[in-house]
C-alpha positions as CSV (number, residue, x, y, z in Angstrom):
1,M,32.2,-74.2,8.6
2,K,30.2,-71.6,10.4
3,R,27.3,-72.0,7.9
4,R,27.3,-75.7,8.4
5,A,27.1,-75.3,12.2
6,L,24.3,-72.8,11.8
7,A,22.4,-75.1,9.5
8,F,22.8,-78.0,11.9
9,G,21.6,-75.9,14.8
10,A,18.5,-74.7,12.9
11,L,17.7,-78.3,11.9
12,L,17.9,-79.3,15.6
13,L,15.7,-76.5,16.6
14,L,13.0,-77.3,14.0
15,S,13.1,-81.0,14.8
16,A,12.5,-80.2,18.5
17,C,9.3,-78.2,17.6
18,G,7.7,-81.2,15.9
19,S,8.4,-83.8,18.7
20,T,5.9,-84.8,21.4
21,P,6.4,-82.7,24.6
22,V,8.0,-84.5,27.5
23,Y,6.3,-83.6,30.8
24,G,7.9,-83.8,34.2
25,P,6.3,-83.7,37.7
26,G,5.0,-80.4,38.8
27,V,4.3,-81.7,42.3
28,L,6.4,-82.4,45.4
29,V,6.8,-86.0,46.6
30,L,9.0,-87.0,49.6
31,P,10.7,-90.4,50.2
32,G,8.6,-92.8,52.2
33,T,9.4,-93.9,55.7
34,G,12.2,-96.5,55.5
35,K,12.9,-95.8,51.8
36,S,16.4,-95.0,50.7
37,F,17.2,-92.1,48.4
38,D,18.3,-94.6,45.7
39,Q,14.9,-96.4,46.0
40,F,13.1,-93.0,45.8
41,R,15.0,-92.1,42.6
42,S,14.3,-95.5,41.0
43,D,10.6,-95.3,41.9
44,E,10.5,-91.7,40.6
45,H,12.0,-92.8,37.3
46,D,9.4,-95.6,37.0
47,C,6.5,-93.3,37.9
48,C,7.7,-90.6,35.4
49,G,7.5,-93.3,32.7
50,Y,4.1,-94.4,33.9
51,A,2.7,-90.9,34.0
52,Q,4.0,-90.1,30.5
53,S,2.4,-93.3,29.2
54,Q,-1.0,-92.1,30.5
55,L,-0.9,-89.2,28.1
56,T,-1.9,-91.2,25.1
57,D,-4.3,-88.5,23.9
58,Q,-2.3,-85.4,23.2
59,E,-5.4,-83.1,23.4
60,E,-6.9,-81.7,26.5
61,D,-10.1,-83.4,27.4
62,S,-12.5,-83.6,30.4
63,A,-9.8,-85.1,32.5
64,G,-7.9,-81.7,32.5
65,P,-4.8,-80.2,30.9
66,L,-2.0,-82.6,30.1
67,Q,0.2,-81.4,32.9
68,Q,-2.5,-82.0,35.5
69,R,-3.2,-85.4,34.1
70,Y,0.6,-86.2,34.2
71,D,0.8,-85.0,37.8
72,R,-2.2,-87.0,38.9
73,A,-0.8,-90.2,37.4
74,F,2.7,-89.5,38.9
75,L,1.3,-88.9,42.4
76,Q,-0.8,-92.0,42.3
77,C,2.2,-94.1,41.3
78,M,4.5,-92.6,43.9
79,Y,1.9,-93.0,46.7
80,A,1.2,-96.6,45.7
81,K,5.0,-97.2,46.0
82,G,4.9,-96.0,49.6
83,H,6.2,-92.4,49.2
84,K,4.8,-89.3,51.0
85,I,2.6,-86.7,49.3
86,P,2.5,-83.5,51.3
87,V,-0.8,-81.6,51.5
88,S,-1.6,-78.2,52.9
89,R,-3.2,-77.9,56.4
90,S,-6.2,-76.2,54.8
91,Y,-6.9,-79.3,52.5
92,S,-10.3,-80.8,53.1
93,D,-12.7,-82.9,51.0
94,S,-16.5,-82.6,50.8
95,T,-17.0,-85.8,52.9
96,G,-15.4,-84.9,56.2
97,P,-13.4,-82.5,58.3
98,A,-10.1,-80.8,57.3
99,Q,-7.2,-83.2,57.0
100,S,-3.4,-82.6,57.5
101,A,-1.1,-85.1,55.8
102,G,-3.8,-87.8,56.0
103,V,-4.6,-87.3,59.7
104,T,-8.3,-86.4,60.5
105,A,-8.7,-83.3,62.6
106,R,-10.2,-84.0,66.1
107,P,-13.6,-82.5,66.8
108,P,-13.8,-80.0,69.6
109,P,-14.4,-81.3,73.2
110,P,-18.0,-81.4,74.5
111,P,-19.1,-78.4,76.6
112,P,-18.8,-78.6,80.4
113,P,-21.9,-79.6,82.5
114,P,-24.1,-76.8,83.8
115,P,-23.2,-75.4,87.2
116,G,-24.9,-76.7,90.4
117,Q,-25.7,-80.1,91.8
118,P,-27.7,-82.7,89.8
119,P,-31.1,-83.6,91.2
120,T,-31.2,-86.4,93.9
121,E,-34.2,-88.1,92.3
122,A,-35.2,-88.5,88.7
123,P,-38.2,-86.4,87.8
124,T,-41.6,-88.0,87.7
125,D,-42.9,-89.3,84.4
126,H,-46.0,-87.3,83.6
127,R,-46.8,-88.8,80.3
128,A,-50.2,-90.3,79.7
129,K,-50.3,-94.1,80.0
């Protein structure tokens, strides 16, 4: 009886080594505004399936390692369904100022005017005519 259980366990272990790996999200996603937790879980399930289906080529390629490709597809799907993708405050892209959770940082205010009173008349134009 004990040998049979050991043989069955070994068979299960060997069969697991030959199967396709199943990836899971390695990123944080939060429920979108107005989304219930049940809706979030349903969307998460759908997006996990979508991300898994994007890994048709089981080798790493120019799109990056499989986990990164999975995470990218998962994030895109969850964002498209209206859920929140947290980003760090230090995130910025090469096209603009730093962003925090999708909000563009404000530029600094302009400097104050120089001290003193402005001239009462505009200066004379001394350019040649």
